C-alpha positions in Angstrom: -18.1 -10.5 -9.9 -15.1 -12.4 -8.1 -12.3 -11.7 -7.0 -9.1 -12.6 -8.2 -5.6 -11.5 -5.5 -2.5 -12.1 -7.4 1.3 -10.7 -8.3 0.9 -7.3 -10.5 3.3 -8.6 -13.8 3.1 -6.0 -16.7 0.0 -6.0 -18.3 -1.4 -4.1 -14.8 1.2 -0.8 -15.5 -2.0 1.4 -17.4 -4.5 0.8 -14.0 -1.8 0.7 -11.6 -0.3 4.0 -13.1 -4.3 5.2 -13.1 -5.0 4.3 -9.8 -1.4 5.8 -8.6 -2.1 8.9 -10.1 -5.9 9.0 -9.1 -4.7 9.0 -5.4 -1.9 12.1 -6.1 -4.9 14.2 -7.4 -8.0 13.2 -4.9 -6.5 12.7 -1.9 -3.8 13.3 0.9 -3.1 9.4 1.1 -0.2 10.0 -0.7 1.8 13.2 -0.2 3.0 13.0 -4.0 1.3 16.1 -5.6 3.1 15.7 -9.3 1.3 12.8 -10.7 3.2 10.0 -12.1 4.4 8.7 -15.5 3.9 5.1 -16.7 7.7 5.4 -16.5 8.3 6.1 -12.8 5.3 3.1 -12.2 6.7 0.8 -13.9 10.4 1.5 -11.7 8.5 0.5 -8.6 6.8 -2.2 -9.9 10.7 -3.3 -10.2 11.3 -2.9 -6.6 9.1 -6.2 -6.3 9.8 -9.3 -6.6 7.9 -12.8 -7.2 9.6 -13.7 -4.2 10.8 -12.6 -1.3 10.2 -9.4 1.2 9.1 -7.0 -1.2 6.3 -8.4 -3.1 3.0 -6.3 -5.3 -0.5 -7.6 -5.4 -3.1 -7.0 -7.0 -6.9 -7.2 -6.9 -8.8 -7.7 -10.1 -12.1 -9.1 -11.2 -12.9 -10.0 -15.1 -13.5 -6.2 -16.0 -10.3 -4.1 -14.2 -7.9 -3.2 -11.2 -9.4 -2.8 -7.9 -7.3 -2.4 -6.2 -3.3 -3.5 -5.0 -1.3 -4.0 -1.3 2.2 -4.3 -1.1 5.3 -5.0 0.9 8.5 -2.8 0.4 11.5 -1.8 1.7 10.8 0.3 4.8 14.3 2.2 4.4 18.0 1.5 3.0 20.0 0.3 6.0 20.9 -2.5 7.0 19.0 -1.9 10.8 16.0 -2.6 9.1 16.5 -5.3 7.0 13.6 -7.4 8.6 10.4 -4.9 8.8 8.5 -4.0 5.8 7.0 -1.1 4.6 3.1 -2.0 3.9 0.6 0.4 1.7 -2.9 -0.2 0.0 -4.6 1.2 -1.6 -8.2 0.5 -3.8 -10.2 1.6 -6.5 -12.9 4.3 -5.7 -15.1 2.4 -6.7 -14.5 -0.6 -5.0 -13.9 0.5 -1.3 -16.4 -0.8 1.3 -16.2 -4.8 -0.7 -13.9 -6.1 1.6 -10.5 -6.3 -1.1 -8.6 -3.6 0.7 -9.3 -6.8 3.8 -8.5 -9.8 1.4 -5.8 -7.9 -0.8 -3.7 -7.6 2.9 -5.2 -11.4 3.7 -3.3 -12.8 1.0 -0.2 -10.0 1.2 0.3 -11.3 4.8 0.1 -14.9 4.3 2.5 -15.1 1.4 5.4 -12.5 3.5 5.0 -15.0 6.5 7.6 -17.7 5.6 9.9 -14.9 4.8 13.0 -13.7 7.3 10.4 -10.9 8.4 9.8 -8.9 12.2 7.8 -6.0 11.7 5.6 -4.6 9.8 5.2 -0.9 9.5 2.5 1.8 7.7 1.7 5.2 7.7 -1.5 6.4 6.7 -2.0 9.9 6.4 -5.1 11.2 8.3 -8.3 11.8 8.6 -8.1 8.2 7.6 -10.8 6.3 9.3 -11.5 3.1 7.6 -7.6 2.8 6.2 -6.9 2.9 10.3 -9.8 0.2 11.3 -8.7 -1.6 8.2 -5.1 -2.2 9.7 -6.1 -2.0 13.2 -8.6 -5.7 11.6 -4.9 -6.9 10.2 -3.7 -6.7 13.7 -1.3 -3.5 13.4 -1.7 -0.7 16.5 -0.5 2.8 16.7 3.2 3.4 17.8 2.1 7.6 17.7 1.1 10.4 14.7 4.0 13.0 13.4 2.0 16.0 13.6 1.4 18.1 10.4 5.2 17.1 9.3 4.4 17.4 5.2 3.2 19.2 3.1 0.8 18.5 -0.5 -1.2 21.1 -1.9 0.4 24.4 0.8 -1.8 21.6 3.3 0.1 20.5 6.3 -0.7 16.3 7.2 -0.5 14.6 10.1 0.2 10.4 9.9 -0.4 8.2 12.1 1.6 5.6 12.5 1.3 2.2 12.7 3.3 -1.8 13.3 2.1 -5.5 13.3 4.9 -8.1 14.7 4.9 -10.7 12.2 
């Protein structure tokens, strides 16, 4: 089935809620330990817009949501106004099908006209697939925070990468 990439909208709430909670429950990709409510996912969706540097795109086929890619505010400080933090999540059944690459190519094409200088991403380890995807997209490794977070009683490290835009 063909994959369509488009801006997220209110009709994606249930699917984004399910995908976000899947990764909370079954991985260390997000450090959240408590499942998100629909209200929390809806509030998160409200942080993005149709224009500007902060965008949320989804990949869908005719039957379901396959993943999302986002560019969001890195930190709430004026010094970081030209930096975005990216995130990307692919539904388990769509992993390895090129969905992540298509989402990121779309995201970076769409924000290319924005007044941005840098994109950063933190990847919880181990996650070689995500590291490879980010390298393919032009990100370079900046460093690793070793065991700086705790999720479900386990210390988690993250590699941080950046891409000059």
